[in-house]
Biopython code that builds the backbone (N, CA, C, O; Angstrom):
import numpy as np
from Bio.PDB.StructureBuilder import StructureBuilder

atoms = [
    (1, "MET", "N", (-3.691, 1.840, 17.361)),
    (1, "MET", "CA", (-4.998, 0.739, 17.407)),
    (1, "MET", "C", (-5.985, 1.412, 17.889)),
    (1, "MET", "O", (-6.958, 0.703, 18.147)),
    (2, "ALA", "N", (-6.153, 2.912, 18.190)),
    (2, "ALA", "CA", (-7.132, 3.753, 18.827)),
    (2, "ALA", "C", (-7.686, 3.813, 17.288)),
    (2, "ALA", "O", (-8.692, 4.521, 17.307)),
    (3, "LEU", "N", (-7.441, 3.383, 16.075)),
    (3, "LEU", "CA", (-8.395, 3.547, 15.352)),
    (3, "LEU", "C", (-9.338, 1.716, 15.179)),
    (3, "LEU", "O", (-10.417, 1.364, 14.702)),
    (4, "PHE", "N", (-8.568, 1.237, 15.636)),
    (4, "PHE", "CA", (-9.096, -0.236, 16.013)),
    (4, "PHE", "C", (-10.647, 0.124, 17.150)),
    (4, "PHE", "O", (-11.821, -0.047, 16.821)),
    (5, "ARG", "N", (-10.227, 0.548, 18.245)),
    (5, "ARG", "CA", (-11.057, 0.832, 19.271)),
    (5, "ARG", "C", (-12.099, 1.492, 18.819)),
    (5, "ARG", "O", (-13.171, 0.974, 19.132)),
    (6, "LEU", "N", (-12.189, 2.869, 17.921)),
    (6, "LEU", "CA", (-13.032, 3.458, 16.964)),
    (6, "LEU", "C", (-13.982, 2.780, 16.104)),
    (6, "LEU", "O", (-15.064, 3.307, 15.845)),
    (7, "ILE", "N", (-13.568, 1.366, 15.530)),
    (7, "ILE", "CA", (-13.959, 0.849, 14.516)),
    (7, "ILE", "C", (-15.078, -0.155, 15.628)),
    (7, "ILE", "O", (-16.291, -0.266, 15.805)),
    (8, "ALA", "N", (-13.978, -0.667, 16.112)),
    (8, "ALA", "CA", (-15.039, -2.095, 17.355)),
    (8, "ALA", "C", (-15.954, -0.702, 17.981)),
    (8, "ALA", "O", (-17.106, -1.105, 17.822)),
    (9, "SER", "N", (-16.010, 0.005, 18.293)),
    (9, "SER", "CA", (-17.261, 0.888, 18.848)),
    (9, "SER", "C", (-18.267, 1.008, 18.126)),
    (9, "SER", "O", (-19.385, 0.934, 18.636)),
    (10, "HIS", "N", (-18.067, 1.259, 16.525)),
    (10, "HIS", "CA", (-19.166, 1.318, 15.620)),
    (10, "HIS", "C", (-19.719, 0.048, 15.442)),
    (10, "HIS", "O", (-20.894, -0.312, 15.377)),
    (11, "ILE", "N", (-18.634, -0.590, 15.374)),
    (11, "ILE", "CA", (-19.323, -2.418, 15.292)),
    (11, "ILE", "C", (-20.381, -2.376, 16.490)),
    (11, "ILE", "O", (-21.555, -2.093, 16.253)),
    (12, "ASP", "N", (-19.961, -2.651, 17.717)),
    (12, "ASP", "CA", (-20.658, -2.914, 18.714)),
    (12, "ASP", "C", (-22.177, -1.953, 18.813)),
    (12, "ASP", "O", (-23.231, -2.314, 19.338)),
    (13, "ALA", "N", (-21.937, -0.894, 18.260)),
    (13, "ALA", "CA", (-23.253, -0.435, 18.238)),
    (13, "ALA", "C", (-24.427, -0.749, 17.487)),
    (13, "ALA", "O", (-25.551, -0.323, 17.751)),
    (14, "MET", "N", (-24.070, -1.658, 16.358)),
    (14, "MET", "CA", (-24.583, -1.547, 15.113)),
    (14, "MET", "C", (-25.611, -2.835, 15.401)),
    (14, "MET", "O", (-25.066, -3.860, 15.810)),
    (15, "SER", "N", (-27.101, -2.854, 15.210)),
    (15, "SER", "CA", (-27.872, -4.205, 15.871)),
    (15, "SER", "C", (-28.518, -4.052, 14.039)),
    (15, "SER", "O", (-28.956, -3.094, 13.402)),
    (16, "PRO", "N", (-28.291, -5.499, 13.698)),
    (16, "PRO", "CA", (-27.646, -6.455, 14.391)),
    (16, "PRO", "C", (-26.152, -6.548, 13.921)),
    (16, "PRO", "O", (-25.654, -6.082, 12.896)),
    (17, "ARG", "N", (-25.389, -7.482, 15.232)),
    (17, "ARG", "CA", (-24.183, -7.305, 15.129)),
    (17, "ARG", "C", (-23.496, -7.615, 13.702)),
    (17, "ARG", "O", (-23.588, -8.779, 13.311)),
    (18, "PRO", "N", (-22.697, -6.519, 12.744)),
    (18, "PRO", "CA", (-22.434, -7.388, 11.313)),
    (18, "PRO", "C", (-21.199, -8.852, 11.690)),
    (18, "PRO", "O", (-20.274, -9.041, 12.480)),
    (19, "GLN", "N", (-21.966, -9.712, 10.470)),
    (19, "GLN", "CA", (-20.972, -11.066, 10.696)),
    (19, "GLN", "C", (-20.330, -11.453, 9.556)),
    (19, "GLN", "O", (-20.058, -12.619, 9.270)),
    (20, "HIS", "N", (-20.108, -10.578, 8.965)),
    (20, "HIS", "CA", (-19.213, -10.530, 7.491)),
    (20, "HIS", "C", (-18.548, -9.087, 7.202)),
    (20, "HIS", "O", (-19.059, -8.266, 6.440)),
    (21, "VAL", "N", (-17.210, -8.859, 7.985)),
    (21, "VAL", "CA", (-16.349, -8.086, 7.386)),
    (21, "VAL", "C", (-15.283, -8.039, 6.735)),
    (21, "VAL", "O", (-14.304, -8.769, 6.889)),
    (22, "LEU", "N", (-15.419, -7.170, 5.969)),
    (22, "LEU", "CA", (-14.047, -7.051, 4.929)),
    (22, "LEU", "C", (-13.106, -6.400, 5.795)),
    (22, "LEU", "O", (-13.540, -5.790, 6.772)),
    (23, "ASP", "N", (-11.635, -6.457, 5.522)),
    (23, "ASP", "CA", (-10.662, -5.697, 5.410)),
    (23, "ASP", "C", (-9.954, -5.510, 4.081)),
    (23, "ASP", "O", (-9.334, -6.447, 3.577)),
    (24, "LEU", "N", (-10.037, -4.273, 3.480)),
    (24, "LEU", "CA", (-9.447, -3.930, 2.418)),
    (24, "LEU", "C", (-8.089, -3.222, 3.146)),
    (24, "LEU", "O", (-8.067, -2.272, 3.929)),
    (25, "GLY", "N", (-6.996, -3.999, 2.623)),
    (25, "GLY", "CA", (-5.451, -3.626, 2.179)),
    (25, "GLY", "C", (-5.069, -3.909, 3.904)),
    (25, "GLY", "O", (-3.910, -3.497, 3.936)),
    (26, "GLY", "N", (-5.348, -4.306, 5.120)),
    (26, "GLY", "CA", (-4.896, -4.955, 6.083)),
    (26, "GLY", "C", (-3.864, -5.446, 6.687)),
    (26, "GLY", "O", (-3.628, -5.606, 7.885)),
    (27, "VAL", "N", (-2.962, -5.789, 5.267)),
    (27, "VAL", "CA", (-1.881, -6.350, 5.647)),
    (27, "VAL", "C", (-1.186, -6.619, 6.340)),
    (27, "VAL", "O", (-0.691, -7.707, 6.632)),
    (28, "ALA", "N", (-1.005, -5.263, 6.844)),
    (28, "ALA", "CA", (0.823, -4.961, 8.209)),
    (28, "ALA", "C", (-0.338, -5.363, 9.547)),
    (28, "ALA", "O", (-0.137, -6.163, 10.461)),
    (29, "GLN", "N", (-1.311, -4.703, 9.356)),
    (29, "GLN", "CA", (-2.017, -4.940, 10.914)),
    (29, "GLN", "C", (-3.715, -4.936, 10.726)),
    (29, "GLN", "O", (-4.389, -3.988, 11.128)),
    (30, "PRO", "N", (-4.213, -5.937, 10.165)),
    (30, "PRO", "CA", (-5.354, -6.571, 9.524)),
    (30, "PRO", "C", (-6.505, -6.108, 11.059)),
    (30, "PRO", "O", (-5.991, -5.983, 12.171)),
    (31, "TYR", "N", (-7.654, -5.959, 10.901)),
    (31, "TYR", "CA", (-8.694, -5.901, 12.282)),
    (31, "TYR", "C", (-9.063, -6.915, 12.701)),
    (31, "TYR", "O", (-9.738, -7.707, 12.042)),
    (32, "PRO", "N", (-8.707, -7.085, 13.837)),
    (32, "PRO", "CA", (-9.138, -8.547, 14.510)),
    (32, "PRO", "C", (-10.478, -9.369, 13.788)),
    (32, "PRO", "O", (-10.475, -10.319, 13.005)),
    (33, "GLU", "N", (-11.564, -8.630, 14.360)),
    (33, "GLU", "CA", (-12.637, -9.236, 13.872)),
    (33, "GLU", "C", (-13.065, -9.221, 12.443)),
    (33, "GLU", "O", (-14.254, -9.363, 12.162)),
    (34, "ALA", "N", (-12.194, -9.062, 11.571)),
    (34, "ALA", "CA", (-12.194, -9.055, 9.650)),
    (34, "ALA", "C", (-12.399, -10.540, 9.508)),
    (34, "ALA", "O", (-11.687, -11.500, 9.801)),
    (35, "THR", "N", (-13.714, -10.420, 8.915)),
    (35, "THR", "CA", (-13.780, -12.744, 8.261)),
    (35, "THR", "C", (-13.139, -12.475, 7.073)),
    (35, "THR", "O", (-13.077, -13.499, 6.392)),
    (36, "GLU", "N", (-12.637, -11.518, 6.544)),
    (36, "GLU", "CA", (-12.084, -11.643, 5.320)),
    (36, "GLU", "C", (-11.140, -10.634, 5.308)),
    (36, "GLU", "O", (-11.347, -9.609, 5.958)),
    (37, "ILE", "N", (-10.095, -10.788, 4.635)),
    (37, "ILE", "CA", (-9.025, -9.863, 4.205)),
    (37, "ILE", "C", (-8.853, -10.126, 2.737)),
    (37, "ILE", "O", (-8.509, -11.232, 2.321)),
    (38, "LEU", "N", (-9.160, -8.830, 1.751)),
    (38, "LEU", "CA", (-8.304, -8.491, 0.522)),
    (38, "LEU", "C", (-7.158, -7.616, 0.510)),
    (38, "LEU", "O", (-7.270, -6.503, 1.025)),
    (39, "ASP", "N", (-6.324, -7.893, 0.108)),
    (39, "ASP", "CA", (-4.729, -7.414, -0.194)),
    (39, "ASP", "C", (-4.254, -7.616, -1.556)),
    (39, "ASP", "O", (-4.462, -8.578, -2.296)),
    (40, "LEU", "N", (-3.709, -6.756, -1.730)),
    (40, "LEU", "CA", (-2.600, -6.951, -3.434)),
    (40, "LEU", "C", (-1.201, -7.910, -2.720)),
    (40, "LEU", "O", (-0.464, -8.549, -3.471)),
    (41, "PHE", "N", (-1.049, -7.896, -1.650)),
    (41, "PHE", "CA", (0.099, -8.839, -0.868)),
    (41, "PHE", "C", (-1.020, -10.243, -0.388)),
    (41, "PHE", "O", (-2.243, -10.184, -0.257)),
    (42, "ASP", "N", (0.036, -11.647, -0.168)),
    (42, "ASP", "CA", (-0.114, -12.900, 0.187)),
    (42, "ASP", "C", (-0.493, -12.808, 1.541)),
    (42, "ASP", "O", (-0.441, -11.684, 2.040)),
    (43, "HIS", "N", (-0.804, -13.599, 2.131)),
    (43, "HIS", "CA", (-1.130, -14.244, 3.575)),
    (43, "HIS", "C", (0.280, -14.398, 4.220)),
    (43, "HIS", "O", (0.504, -14.041, 5.377)),
    (44, "LYS", "N", (1.353, -15.031, 3.284)),
    (44, "LYS", "CA", (2.561, -15.604, 4.191)),
    (44, "LYS", "C", (3.368, -14.320, 4.400)),
    (44, "LYS", "O", (4.145, -14.260, 5.353)),
    (45, "PHE", "N", (3.208, -13.185, 3.471)),
    (45, "PHE", "CA", (3.855, -11.852, 2.683)),
    (45, "PHE", "C", (3.356, -11.253, 4.552)),
    (45, "PHE", "O", (4.225, -11.071, 5.405)),
    (46, "ALA", "N", (2.309, -11.109, 4.744)),
    (46, "ALA", "CA", (1.683, -10.606, 5.690)),
    (46, "ALA", "C", (2.036, -10.942, 7.342)),
    (46, "ALA", "O", (2.070, -10.203, 8.326)),
    (47, "GLN", "N", (2.204, -11.951, 7.223)),
    (47, "GLN", "CA", (2.552, -12.784, 8.588)),
    (47, "GLN", "C", (4.154, -11.957, 8.746)),
    (47, "GLN", "O", (4.387, -10.960, 9.429)),
    (48, "ARG", "N", (5.093, -12.714, 7.902)),
    (48, "ARG", "CA", (6.130, -11.679, 7.775)),
    (48, "ARG", "C", (6.205, -10.186, 7.992)),
    (48, "ARG", "O", (7.177, -9.684, 8.556)),
    (49, "PHE", "N", (5.405, -9.627, 7.644)),
    (49, "PHE", "CA", (5.319, -8.003, 7.660)),
    (49, "PHE", "C", (4.637, -7.430, 8.659)),
    (49, "PHE", "O", (4.658, -6.244, 8.989)),
    (50, "SER", "N", (3.904, -8.498, 9.227)),
    (50, "SER", "CA", (2.646, -7.735, 10.438)),
    (50, "SER", "C", (3.528, -7.042, 11.462)),
    (50, "SER", "O", (4.668, -7.392, 11.767)),
    (51, "TYR", "N", (2.731, -5.831, 12.038)),
    (51, "TYR", "CA", (3.299, -4.534, 12.733)),
    (51, "TYR", "C", (3.244, -5.518, 14.175)),
    (51, "TYR", "O", (4.130, -5.191, 14.965)),
    (52, "ASP", "N", (2.539, -6.435, 14.560)),
    (52, "ASP", "CA", (2.387, -7.543, 15.776)),
    (52, "ASP", "C", (3.116, -8.683, 15.659)),
    (52, "ASP", "O", (2.523, -9.726, 15.383)),
    (53, "THR", "N", (3.948, -8.679, 15.771)),
    (53, "THR", "CA", (5.177, -9.743, 15.571)),
    (53, "THR", "C", (4.480, -10.567, 16.556)),
    (53, "THR", "O", (3.824, -10.147, 17.508)),
    (54, "GLY", "N", (4.813, -12.490, 16.040)),
    (54, "GLY", "CA", (4.288, -13.657, 16.751)),
    (54, "GLY", "C", (2.421, -13.367, 16.949)),
    (54, "GLY", "O", (1.901, -13.876, 17.941)),
    (55, "SER", "N", (1.770, -12.774, 16.238)),
    (55, "SER", "CA", (0.706, -12.450, 16.706)),
    (55, "SER", "C", (0.142, -13.942, 15.490)),
    (55, "SER", "O", (0.878, -14.221, 14.543)),
    (56, "SER", "N", (-0.958, -14.599, 15.681)),
    (56, "SER", "CA", (-1.387, -15.645, 14.368)),
    (56, "SER", "C", (-2.872, -14.654, 14.251)),
    (56, "SER", "O", (-3.787, -15.477, 14.294)),
    (57, "ARG", "N", (-3.347, -13.534, 14.149)),
    (57, "ARG", "CA", (-4.755, -13.363, 14.200)),
    (57, "ARG", "C", (-4.852, -13.501, 12.683)),
    (57, "ARG", "O", (-5.697, -14.369, 12.468)),
    (58, "VAL", "N", (-4.434, -13.099, 11.710)),
    (58, "VAL", "CA", (-5.044, -13.516, 10.065)),
    (58, "VAL", "C", (-4.921, -14.929, 10.111)),
    (58, "VAL", "O", (-4.905, -15.512, 9.027)),
    (59, "ASP", "N", (-4.839, -15.537, 11.064)),
    (59, "ASP", "CA", (-4.921, -17.239, 10.559)),
    (59, "ASP", "C", (-6.663, -17.798, 10.699)),
    (59, "ASP", "O", (-7.088, -18.938, 10.513)),
    (60, "GLY", "N", (-7.359, -16.676, 11.050)),
    (60, "GLY", "CA", (-8.773, -17.465, 11.353)),
    (60, "GLY", "C", (-9.473, -16.462, 10.271)),
    (60, "GLY", "O", (-10.703, -16.512, 10.269)),
    (61, "GLN", "N", (-8.983, -15.738, 9.533)),
    (61, "GLN", "CA", (-9.484, -15.057, 8.193)),
    (61, "GLN", "C", (-9.384, -15.337, 7.080)),
    (61, "GLN", "O", (-8.224, -15.569, 6.737)),
    (62, "LYS", "N", (-10.417, -15.455, 6.032)),
    (62, "LYS", "CA", (-10.076, -15.706, 4.843)),
    (62, "LYS", "C", (-9.355, -14.555, 4.177)),
    (62, "LYS", "O", (-9.651, -13.377, 4.377)),
    (63, "TRP", "N", (-8.361, -14.980, 3.349)),
    (63, "TRP", "CA", (-7.709, -14.308, 2.551)),
    (63, "TRP", "C", (-7.574, -14.167, 1.545)),
    (63, "TRP", "O", (-6.887, -15.098, 1.127)),
    (64, "THR", "N", (-7.975, -13.116, 0.339)),
    (64, "THR", "CA", (-7.976, -13.031, -0.920)),
    (64, "THR", "C", (-6.757, -12.131, -1.605)),
    (64, "THR", "O", (-6.826, -10.904, -1.541)),
    (65, "THR", "N", (-5.708, -12.744, -2.221)),
    (65, "THR", "CA", (-4.760, -11.508, -3.187)),
    (65, "THR", "C", (-5.664, -11.387, -4.075)),
    (65, "THR", "O", (-6.308, -12.264, -4.651)),
    (66, "PHE", "N", (-5.715, -9.683, -4.222)),
    (66, "PHE", "CA", (-5.975, -9.544, -5.585)),
    (66, "PHE", "C", (-5.503, -7.735, -5.049)),
    (66, "PHE", "O", (-5.521, -7.158, -3.962)),
    (67, "ASP", "N", (-5.019, -7.222, -6.790)),
    (67, "ASP", "CA", (-4.847, -5.794, -6.954)),
    (67, "ASP", "C", (-6.162, -4.940, -6.777)),
    (67, "ASP", "O", (-6.677, -4.922, -7.895)),
    (68, "VAL", "N", (-6.784, -4.372, -6.081)),
    (68, "VAL", "CA", (-7.833, -3.196, -5.912)),
    (68, "VAL", "C", (-7.995, -2.694, -7.102)),
    (68, "VAL", "O", (-9.115, -2.455, -7.555)),
    (69, "CYS", "N", (-7.037, -2.505, -7.663)),
    (69, "CYS", "CA", (-6.751, -1.403, -8.368)),
    (69, "CYS", "C", (-6.704, -1.704, -9.965)),
    (69, "CYS", "O", (-6.680, -0.905, -10.901)),
    (70, "SER", "N", (-6.701, -2.808, -9.964)),
    (70, "SER", "CA", (-6.560, -3.631, -11.504)),
    (70, "SER", "C", (-7.984, -3.024, -12.593)),
    (70, "SER", "O", (-8.066, -3.225, -13.805)),
    (71, "ARG", "N", (-8.583, -2.569, -12.079)),
    (71, "ARG", "CA", (-10.218, -1.908, -12.473)),
    (71, "ARG", "C", (-11.077, -3.461, -13.263)),
    (71, "ARG", "O", (-11.741, -3.332, -14.292)),
    (72, "ARG", "N", (-10.889, -4.902, -12.529)),
    (72, "ARG", "CA", (-11.637, -5.831, -12.640)),
    (72, "ARG", "C", (-12.668, -6.091, -11.486)),
    (72, "ARG", "O", (-11.976, -6.151, -10.470)),
    (73, "ARG", "N", (-13.449, -6.200, -11.283)),
    (73, "ARG", "CA", (-14.519, -6.307, -10.729)),
    (73, "ARG", "C", (-14.140, -7.308, -9.122)),
    (73, "ARG", "O", (-13.800, -8.491, -9.128)),
    (74, "TRP", "N", (-14.323, -6.417, -7.833)),
    (74, "TRP", "CA", (-13.700, -7.861, -7.448)),
    (74, "TRP", "C", (-14.365, -8.793, -6.652)),
    (74, "TRP", "O", (-15.574, -8.579, -6.569)),
    (75, "PRO", "N", (-13.911, -9.849, -5.987)),
    (75, "PRO", "CA", (-14.180, -11.669, -6.575)),
    (75, "PRO", "C", (-15.594, -11.772, -5.385)),
    (75, "PRO", "O", (-15.667, -12.840, -4.776)),
    (76, "TYR", "N", (-16.702, -10.668, -5.063)),
    (76, "TYR", "CA", (-16.991, -10.585, -4.474)),
    (76, "TYR", "C", (-18.453, -10.279, -5.228)),
    (76, "TYR", "O", (-18.739, -9.765, -6.310)),
    (77, "LYS", "N", (-19.491, -11.024, -3.785)),
    (77, "LYS", "CA", (-20.801, -10.298, -5.058)),
    (77, "LYS", "C", (-21.156, -9.616, -4.169)),
    (77, "LYS", "O", (-20.622, -9.410, -3.080)),
    (78, "ASP", "N", (-22.379, -9.111, -4.736)),
    (78, "ASP", "CA", (-22.738, -7.256, -3.936)),
    (78, "ASP", "C", (-23.444, -7.543, -2.805)),
    (78, "ASP", "O", (-24.020, -8.629, -2.748)),
    (79, "ASN", "N", (-23.501, -6.893, -2.033)),
    (79, "ASN", "CA", (-24.125, -6.826, -0.673)),
    (79, "ASN", "C", (-23.524, -8.752, -0.060)),
    (79, "ASN", "O", (-24.208, -9.750, 0.164)),
    (80, "GLU", "N", (-22.304, -8.570, 0.002)),
    (80, "GLU", "CA", (-21.565, -10.002, 0.518)),
    (80, "GLU", "C", (-21.486, -9.553, 2.124)),
    (80, "GLU", "O", (-22.032, -10.190, 3.024)),
    (81, "PHE", "N", (-20.714, -8.351, 2.310)),
    (81, "PHE", "CA", (-20.381, -8.077, 3.776)),
    (81, "PHE", "C", (-21.230, -7.065, 4.286)),
    (81, "PHE", "O", (-21.722, -6.103, 3.697)),
    (82, "ASP", "N", (-21.303, -7.322, 5.137)),
    (82, "ASP", "CA", (-22.125, -6.405, 6.479)),
    (82, "ASP", "C", (-21.614, -5.038, 6.549)),
    (82, "ASP", "O", (-22.302, -4.018, 6.497)),
    (83, "PHE", "N", (-20.034, -5.126, 6.700)),
    (83, "PHE", "CA", (-19.160, -4.123, 6.690)),
    (83, "PHE", "C", (-18.082, -4.043, 6.072)),
    (83, "PHE", "O", (-17.626, -5.074, 5.577)),
    (84, "SER", "N", (-17.390, -2.816, 5.935)),
    (84, "SER", "CA", (-15.667, -2.967, 4.759)),
    (84, "SER", "C", (-15.346, -1.491, 5.872)),
    (84, "SER", "O", (-15.903, -0.434, 6.169)),
    (85, "ILE", "N", (-13.938, -2.340, 6.246)),
    (85, "ILE", "CA", (-12.573, -1.742, 7.105)),
    (85, "ILE", "C", (-11.975, -1.141, 5.769)),
    (85, "ILE", "O", (-12.189, -1.913, 4.835)),
    (86, "CYS", "N", (-11.291, -0.001, 5.391)),
    (86, "CYS", "CA", (-10.594, 0.465, 4.356)),
    (86, "CYS", "C", (-9.462, 1.156, 5.434)),
    (86, "CYS", "O", (-9.600, 2.377, 5.358)),
    (87, "ALA", "N", (-8.426, 0.811, 6.378)),
    (87, "ALA", "CA", (-7.974, 1.607, 7.231)),
    (87, "ALA", "C", (-6.614, 1.654, 6.508)),
    (87, "ALA", "O", (-6.223, 0.694, 5.844)),
    (88, "HIS", "N", (-5.885, 2.810, 6.651)),
    (88, "HIS", "CA", (-4.490, 2.862, 6.193)),
    (88, "HIS", "C", (-4.321, 2.382, 4.610)),
    (88, "HIS", "O", (-3.324, 1.714, 4.340)),
    (89, "THR", "N", (-5.096, 2.646, 3.750)),
    (89, "THR", "CA", (-5.345, 1.925, 2.523)),
    (89, "THR", "C", (-5.463, 3.185, 1.067)),
    (89, "THR", "O", (-4.938, 3.279, -0.042)),
    (90, "LEU", "N", (-6.424, 3.954, 1.843)),
    (90, "LEU", "CA", (-6.898, 5.085, 0.073)),
    (90, "LEU", "C", (-5.702, 5.569, -0.122)),
    (90, "LEU", "O", (-5.247, 5.280, -1.228)),
    (91, "GLU", "N", (-4.843, 6.370, 0.728)),
    (91, "GLU", "CA", (-3.858, 6.932, 0.748)),
    (91, "GLU", "C", (-2.353, 6.191, 0.076)),
    (91, "GLU", "O", (-1.226, 6.667, -0.063)),
    (92, "ASP", "N", (-2.859, 4.973, -0.216)),
    (92, "ASP", "CA", (-1.330, 4.238, -0.863)),
    (92, "ASP", "C", (-1.917, 3.737, -1.971)),
    (92, "ASP", "O", (-1.420, 2.678, -2.357)),
    (93, "ILE", "N", (-2.837, 4.173, -2.619)),
    (93, "ILE", "CA", (-3.452, 3.083, -3.611)),
    (93, "ILE", "C", (-3.660, 4.300, -5.182)),
    (93, "ILE", "O", (-4.128, 5.431, -5.049)),
    (94, "LYS", "N", (-3.211, 3.739, -6.516)),
    (94, "LYS", "CA", (-3.137, 4.765, -7.856)),
    (94, "LYS", "C", (-4.759, 5.244, -8.250)),
    (94, "LYS", "O", (-5.182, 6.253, -8.815)),
    (95, "ASP", "N", (-5.238, 4.409, -7.857)),
    (95, "ASP", "CA", (-7.038, 4.876, -8.159)),
    (95, "ASP", "C", (-8.126, 4.320, -7.195)),
    (95, "ASP", "O", (-8.977, 3.431, -7.225)),
    (96, "PRO", "N", (-7.436, 5.818, -5.820)),
    (96, "PRO", "CA", (-8.813, 5.542, -4.853)),
    (96, "PRO", "C", (-10.278, 5.473, -5.617)),
    (96, "PRO", "O", (-11.073, 4.591, -5.290)),
    (97, "LEU", "N", (-10.533, 6.209, -6.408)),
    (97, "LEU", "CA", (-11.952, 6.406, -6.681)),
    (97, "LEU", "C", (-12.549, 4.836, -7.170)),
    (97, "LEU", "O", (-13.316, 4.155, -6.488)),
    (98, "TRP", "N", (-12.019, 4.469, -8.461)),
    (98, "TRP", "CA", (-12.405, 2.770, -8.674)),
    (98, "TRP", "C", (-12.419, 2.099, -7.027)),
    (98, "TRP", "O", (-13.381, 1.497, -6.551)),
    (99, "VAL", "N", (-11.565, 2.275, -6.562)),
    (99, "VAL", "CA", (-11.939, 1.302, -5.095)),
    (99, "VAL", "C", (-12.626, 1.587, -4.341)),
    (99, "VAL", "O", (-12.960, 0.784, -3.471)),
    (100, "CYS", "N", (-13.171, 3.034, -4.394)),
    (100, "CYS", "CA", (-14.532, 3.254, -3.293)),
    (100, "CYS", "C", (-15.544, 2.935, -3.992)),
    (100, "CYS", "O", (-16.440, 2.331, -3.403)),
    (101, "HIS", "N", (-15.719, 3.252, -5.519)),
    (101, "HIS", "CA", (-16.495, 3.318, -5.950)),
    (101, "HIS", "C", (-17.465, 1.269, -6.116)),
    (101, "HIS", "O", (-18.605, 0.957, -6.460)),
    (102, "GLU", "N", (-16.189, 0.369, -5.641)),
    (102, "GLU", "CA", (-16.291, -1.325, -5.304)),
    (102, "GLU", "C", (-16.763, -1.239, -4.101)),
    (102, "GLU", "O", (-16.998, -2.261, -3.456)),
]
sb = StructureBuilder()
sb.init_structure("model")
sb.init_model(0)
sb.init_chain("A")
sb.init_seg("    ")
for serial, (resi, resn, name, xyz) in enumerate(atoms, 1):
    if name == "N":
        sb.init_residue(resn, " ", resi, " ")
    sb.init_atom(name, np.array(xyz, "f"), 0.0, 1.0, " ", f" {name:<3s}", serial, name[0])
structure = sb.get_structure()
């Protein structure tokens, strides 16, 4: 949770405050203020796997199931998000350079 406090303080300092926030790979512990989650796993899996059992915080976010390493363009337009979070993800994927490029 210390990481989320750090991210929140960074977002709070931004002016204007980001309205569209993407959490990439947040299945187990999505950032609470993310407006969109992009993950290999679907929403039902996330609800079962969540570290924060009993929480419904992923319910208010748009969820897109997608393999970010597929080398297909991600399902978003350029500059669609004001801020993107990729915590605890890059070390687990097979092609981090592609992901960072996107």
